C-alpha positions in Angstrom: 123.7 252.4 74.5 124.2 255.8 76.3 124.2 258.8 73.9 127.6 259.9 75.0 129.0 256.4 74.2 127.3 256.2 70.8 129.9 257.5 68.4 129.4 258.5 64.8 131.8 255.7 63.8 129.5 253.2 65.4 126.4 254.6 63.6 128.3 254.5 60.3 129.4 250.9 60.9 125.8 249.8 61.7 124.5 251.5 58.5 126.9 249.4 56.4 126.6 246.2 58.3 124.7 243.1 57.2 124.7 241.8 60.7 123.3 244.7 62.7 119.7 245.8 62.1 118.7 249.5 61.9 117.1 249.7 65.4 118.5 251.9 68.1 117.4 252.1 71.7 119.1 255.1 73.3 118.3 256.2 76.9 117.6 259.9 77.3 115.9 260.0 80.7 115.1 263.7 80.5 114.9 266.3 77.8 115.8 269.0 80.4 119.5 269.7 81.0 118.8 270.7 84.6 117.2 267.4 85.4 120.0 265.5 83.6 122.5 267.3 85.8 120.5 266.3 88.9 120.5 262.7 87.6 124.3 262.9 87.3 124.1 262.0 83.6 127.3 262.5 81.6 125.6 264.2 78.7 123.3 267.0 77.8 120.3 266.9 75.4 122.3 268.6 72.6 124.4 265.4 72.3 121.2 263.4 71.9 120.0 265.6 69.0 123.3 265.1 67.3 123.1 261.3 67.6 119.5 261.2 66.3 120.4 263.5 63.4 123.4 261.3 62.5 121.3 258.2 62.5 118.6 259.8 60.3 121.3 261.0 57.9 122.8 257.6 57.2 119.7 255.4 58.0 116.5 257.4 57.3 114.4 254.2 57.8 116.0 253.3 61.2 113.8 252.9 64.3 114.9 255.0 67.3 113.5 254.1 70.7 114.0 256.4 73.7 114.0 255.7 77.5 112.6 258.6 79.5 111.9 259.0 83.3 109.1 261.3 84.6 108.7 262.6 88.1 112.3 262.8 89.1 112.8 265.0 92.2 113.0 268.6 91.1 111.2 268.1 87.9 109.0 271.2 87.9 106.1 271.6 85.4 108.3 273.8 83.4 111.1 271.2 83.3 108.6 268.4 82.3 107.2 270.5 79.5 110.7 271.1 78.3 111.2 267.3 78.1 107.8 266.9 76.4 108.4 269.6 73.8 112.0 268.3 73.2 110.7 264.8 72.5 107.8 266.1 70.4 110.2 267.8 68.0 112.7 265.0 67.9 112.6 262.5 64.9 112.2 259.4 67.0 110.0 256.3 66.7 108.7 255.4 70.2 109.2 256.0 73.9 109.7 253.7 76.9 108.3 255.8 79.7 109.3 255.0 83.3 107.7 256.7 86.3 110.3 257.6 88.9 110.1 255.7 92.2 112.2 256.0 95.3 114.8 253.3 96.0 116.3 252.9 99.4 120.0 253.8 99.9 120.2 256.1 96.9 121.0 259.8 96.7 117.8 260.4 94.8 115.7 259.0 97.7 117.1 261.7 99.9 116.5 264.6 97.5 114.0 267.4 98.2 111.2 268.7 95.9 109.6 265.2 95.6 106.9 265.1 92.9 103.5 263.9 94.1 102.4 260.4 92.8 99.3 261.8 91.0 101.5 264.4 89.1 104.0 261.6 88.1 101.0 259.5 86.8 99.7 262.5 84.8 103.1 263.1 83.2 103.6 259.5 82.4 100.2 259.4 80.7 101.1 262.4 78.6 104.4 260.9 77.4 102.8 257.5 76.7 100.3 259.4 74.5 103.2 261.1 72.7 104.8 257.6 72.2 101.6 256.4 70.4 101.7 259.4 68.1 105.4 258.9 67.4 105.0 255.2 66.6 102.1 255.8 64.3 104.0 258.5 62.4 107.0 256.2 62.1 104.8 253.3 60.8 103.1 255.6 58.3 106.6 256.6 57.0 107.3 252.9 56.3 104.1 252.2 54.3 105.0 251.2 50.7 108.5 250.1 51.6 110.0 246.6 51.3 111.2 245.0 54.5 112.3 241.7 55.9 110.1 240.2 58.7 110.8 237.7 61.4 107.5 236.0 62.3 107.6 235.0 65.9 104.1 235.0 67.6 101.7 232.2 68.1 98.1 232.2 66.7 96.4 235.4 68.0 92.8 235.7 66.9 93.7 234.2 63.6 96.8 236.2 62.9 100.6 235.7 63.3 102.7 238.7 64.2 106.3 239.6 63.6 108.8 242.5 63.3 110.7 244.0 60.5 114.4 244.6 60.7 113.6 248.2 61.7 111.1 247.1 64.4 107.7 247.7 62.7 105.1 245.2 64.1 103.3 243.4 61.2 100.5 240.9 61.0 99.2 238.5 58.5 96.6 235.6 58.6 97.8 232.7 60.7 100.1 230.2 59.0 102.1 227.9 61.3 104.8 227.5 58.6 105.7 231.2 59.0 106.7 230.8 62.7 110.4 231.6 63.3 111.1 232.3 59.6 112.3 235.4 57.7 110.3 236.7 54.7 110.6 239.7 52.3 107.4 241.7 52.3 105.9 245.0 51.3 104.2 247.1 54.0 100.8 248.1 52.8 98.6 249.7 55.5 98.2 250.3 59.2 95.5 248.1 60.8 93.0 249.1 63.4 95.1 247.6 66.2 98.1 249.7 65.2 100.1 246.9 63.6 100.9 246.9 59.9 99.5 244.7 57.1 101.8 243.4 54.4 102.1 241.5 51.2 104.6 238.8 50.4 106.8 239.2 47.3 
């Protein structure tokens, strides 16, 4: 949901609901107001900060995912670093990074100051690295907490995987009876592959 359409009332409602889960995926696209203006977005980054802070206020354990685009025409190195530093400081859980590509019959395809492909790739790699760091930090904050897991994967190297209600990926030794079932668990540690180990109650 776009940050300008995500109201405090909606966030409050989700925090009290037994139907919705505490996982938000909110497109940002750029952490630079100049680029947001070029993209014709109907918000500025300050609104994004307000939304994230509100979610953290009422749901400290919520997962917050962010869509971001790198390499949009006019994104100077300074503007990109503005986005990087903005996201680095923001209390979010992971990023979905998209590398800008031209599409026929769009205004953006006709814009000047096109970013070279190798620069786009470099910036994308930097933000993907930041996403790994953010996800790890979020997972670490959840260790020791009690969560509900939906197990949904097939046997992968002797393990079954699933996700908590706040989108933490967990793993436990394969048991076909767990597939497509909900279980209350305690998150115990982060495994070498980045997923989280757990104990059943």
